[in-house]
N, C-alpha and C positions, 0 to 999 in steps of 0.2 A: 634419229635421234631424238625426233618428234613425237614420236609415241613417248619415250622416255621422260620427255618434259610434260607430256601430259600426264602419265602416270606418278610423276613429284607433284603437281598442281593439285592434282587428286588428293594426295595424302597431305599436302599443307591443307586443304579444304575440310579434310575428311578430321584433320587435328582442330581447324578452328572451330569446327562444328562441334568439339568432343566439347570442346572450352566452353563455346555459349551452352551447350546443355547443363553440363556442370554448374555453372552461373546459375542457370535459371534453376536447376534443383534446389541448390542452395536459398536462392532467394524468395523461391517460393516454401522453401521450409520453414525458414525465418519469418517470412509473413503469414503462415499458418499458427507458428508457434505465439505470434501477437495476436493473433484474433482470438486462440483458445486462451489464452491468458484470459483476454477481457468476457469473454462467452461464461467462461466456470467464476469470473470474478461477480459477475451482473448474477448470476443465479442465486448467491450469498448476500447479495444487495439487498434481495426480496426479504429474506427471515429476518424476524423482528423478536428471537431473542437469541440472545449471543451474547460472549464477553470476548474483550480480547487486551492483553497487556504487550505497552510498548514498553522497551526497555533500553535506555542507553550507560550513558557514563555519566551524565550530567542529568535526567530526568526517567523519570518514572511515571507512566499516564496507564490506567486501568478504567475500561469503558464497558459498563454494564446498559443491556439493554431487553425490557420485556414490554413486548407491545408498545405504548405510545408514553412508557417512562424511560426515561436514558438518566444516566448517571456517569460523572466521568471525575475521577481523582486523579491529581497532579500531585507530584513530589517531588523538589527539586532535591537530588544529592549532596548531603556537604550546607546544605542551604534552609534555615529557617522556613520552607516554605511549603506549604501544606492547602491544597485548593480542592474543594469539591465542587461542583456543577451539577445542579439536578433541573430537571425540566420533563415537562407534560406535554407532551407533543399536540395532543388533543383541544388542549384548554392553553396551551400557550405559557402557563405558568411557569416561570424559571428564577434559579436564584444561584450566587454564590456566595458559599459557605468560605470564610477564611478562616481555616482550624488551628492554627499559630495563636492567632489573638483572639478566637471569639468571635468574629463580627460575620455579620454577612450582610447583602444587597440584593435587592431585585433586579434583573437582567434580563435586557432585551435583545442581546445580542445575537443570538441564534447560534448554540454549540453544535459545536460537530458529533453526530454519533454513527458516520460512517466508518465501517472498517477502511483503515489505511492501503491502500492500493498503490500496484507497479505507477511509475511515470507515465507507461504506454498505455494505460486504459483510459489517458485521457485524449487520447489521439485518436484523431477519424480514420477510416479503412484507407483513405489516400496517403496519411501519414505514415500510418502504420507501412503501408508500402515504400514508402522512400526510406524509411528507418531500415527495412530491412534488403534494401540496395545499398544502403551506407557499407562501404568496408570501413568504416574506421568504428564500426558498432559493433561490439563482440554478442553471440546470442547463441548458447551452445546448452547442455544439459548437464548438470552435475547432483550430486547428492549433497543435503544438508541436513545436519541432523535427522538422519536416517528417511530421508524423504527425497524422491524423486523431484528435482527440481528445475525450471529453467533457468540461467544464469544469463545475466544482461547486463554488459557494460557499454553506456554510454559518456562518452567524456572521461570524469573524478568519480560518478554515480555507477555504483554497483548494486543490483540485485539478485537474489536469491527467490522466485516466487513458483511455488507448489505446483506441479502440473495437474494433481487430480483435480485443485478447488481456485486455483488462480489467485490464492493468498498471498501475499506478501509475507514472507518469513523475515527477512534477512536483507537491510541496505545498509549498504557505505559511503560516507562521501567524504576522501580525503581520509582522514585520522578519527571521522566519527561515525560511529557504526549504532547501528538500532537492532534489536532483537525481535519479535513479535511472536506471539503464543495467542492461540486461539480455542475457543470451545462454543457449541450450540446445542439450545434448549435443554441449557444446564441453569439457566439463573432463574432466581426464586424474588418472590415478593420483600420479601428479608435484603436480598442483595439491593433491592433498587429504592428501599424506604428513604424517604425524605430526611435529612438532619432534624432532630427539634430544634425549630427558632426560638423557642422557650431557652435553648443553653449559649444562642448567640444575642451580640449586640448589634443592633441594624446600624447600618454605614447611611449617611445623607448622600456620597455621592459614592460611584463605582469606584474599585481602588485600582488604580493599573497594575495590570498581572505583569509587563516588563521589571516593576521596582525592583 
């Protein structure tokens, strides 16, 4: 009887060890996925010739960068809103062009030229480990737009991040969805050309972009 009990405890212990090992492997894979996204994305952040397009139901954002020049165009769908940001990173020269009304203003706000990225890339390694450990967070692999991706769901936030590049391809939050496309080393001088200021009227004060 004693021998039988020992064997039963050994079986229970083995089951517990297998469960612990399975959890460890899952957490390790999830942590690796988050680290891989950050590493691949950081490689792309060093590039200085790129184009991306971000499209949702409400707004289309296009960004061109070549060396020190960044140009961003924002168009709101179903609203007469078309704005172009232009900046020379080297000199700090920066403008906002309100294309619908042919006005422009000088800007010192520091426009963003980086590619959109997964919300997980901003976390440090410890935070990534805690995310990997969190059972309410889903991290898996799925195909999106014929690309092998990591699929991440944190609360209402869903993301498809391309495995090979670490680039965010699709993000959803509730009913809001945003699709993104990229290209590298394709931007020309013509793409980043500053709009002709002579065709615009200078505004004395910067216009509120949220109006």
